[in-house]
N, C-alpha and C positions, 0 to 999 in steps of 0.2 A: 602792618608792622610799622611802628613809629620809632624813630630814633631821636634821642635827646642829645642836644649839643651843649657842651659846657662852655661857659664864658672864659674860664681860665685856660691858659695855654698849658700849664703844668699843674698836675693834681697836688694837693697838700702833702699826701703821703710820699710822693716822689721827692718833694723838697725836704721832708724830714729824713728820708732815706739818704739823700745826698749829705745832709747835715751830720747824720750818724757816721757816714764814711769819712767826712772831714774831721770829726772829733776823734775817730779812731786813728787817722793819720797824724793828728796833732799829738795824741798820746804816744804813738810810736816815735815821733820826732823828738818829743821831750825826753824819752828814755834813751834814744839812740845818740842824740847830740847834746846831752847834758854836760859832758866834759867841756864843750865849747860855750854853752849857755852859762854854766856856772851857778845854777840854782843849788841852794842847800838841799840835802837829801830829804829833810822833813817837809820843806816847801814843795819839792817835786812830788813827794808821795801824797801829800794832801791835795795837790792840784790834780793828780791822776785819779785819786779817789773821788774828788768832786766831779770830774768829767764822767766817771763811771756812774755816779748818781744821776747826773743830768741825762745821760744816755738811757738809763733804766727808766727814768720818768717819761722821757719822750716815747719810748717803746710802749709803756703802759698807757699813755694818753692817746697815741695815734694808732698803734697797731693792735692793741688790745681793746680799743674803743672805750676807754674809761674817761675820756675828756668830757663827755656829756652826761656822765653818771653822777647822780647826787647821793649824798649821804655817806655811809660808812664804806661802801664798796670803793669809792674813789680813794679813800685814805688807806686801804689795805696795802696797795702797792707802794705807796709813799712810806708807810711805816715799815713795810718789809724791806725797803731799800735803806731807810735811815738806821734801823736797828743794827744790822751787820756792819754798816759803814761806820757808825759811831763806835762800835766795839773794836773794829779794826783800827780806826784812828786813835782810840784810847790806848790800845795795846802797843801801837807803833810809837806814839809820843811818850808813853810812860817808860819805854825802854831807854830813853835818852837820859 
């Protein structure tokens, strides 16, 4: 029985997981403390939507294993994220 020792102290997926937790906390803080921050509602909404897109892409790349995939399969998740996000952003911004 052989064991393999990794050179890295922390695995990349652990770093991405911690980044996802940090982005979730950032999203919560933006919504919770916006009265103190004072961002306009449209800016706040687009920022939160952008963070959600980033989180979805990180999940697709690292946890679904699409980071090393070539061709159309890599773009499926990206387009799946961009289409609803653009429609949500358009609907939100057109209401102003």
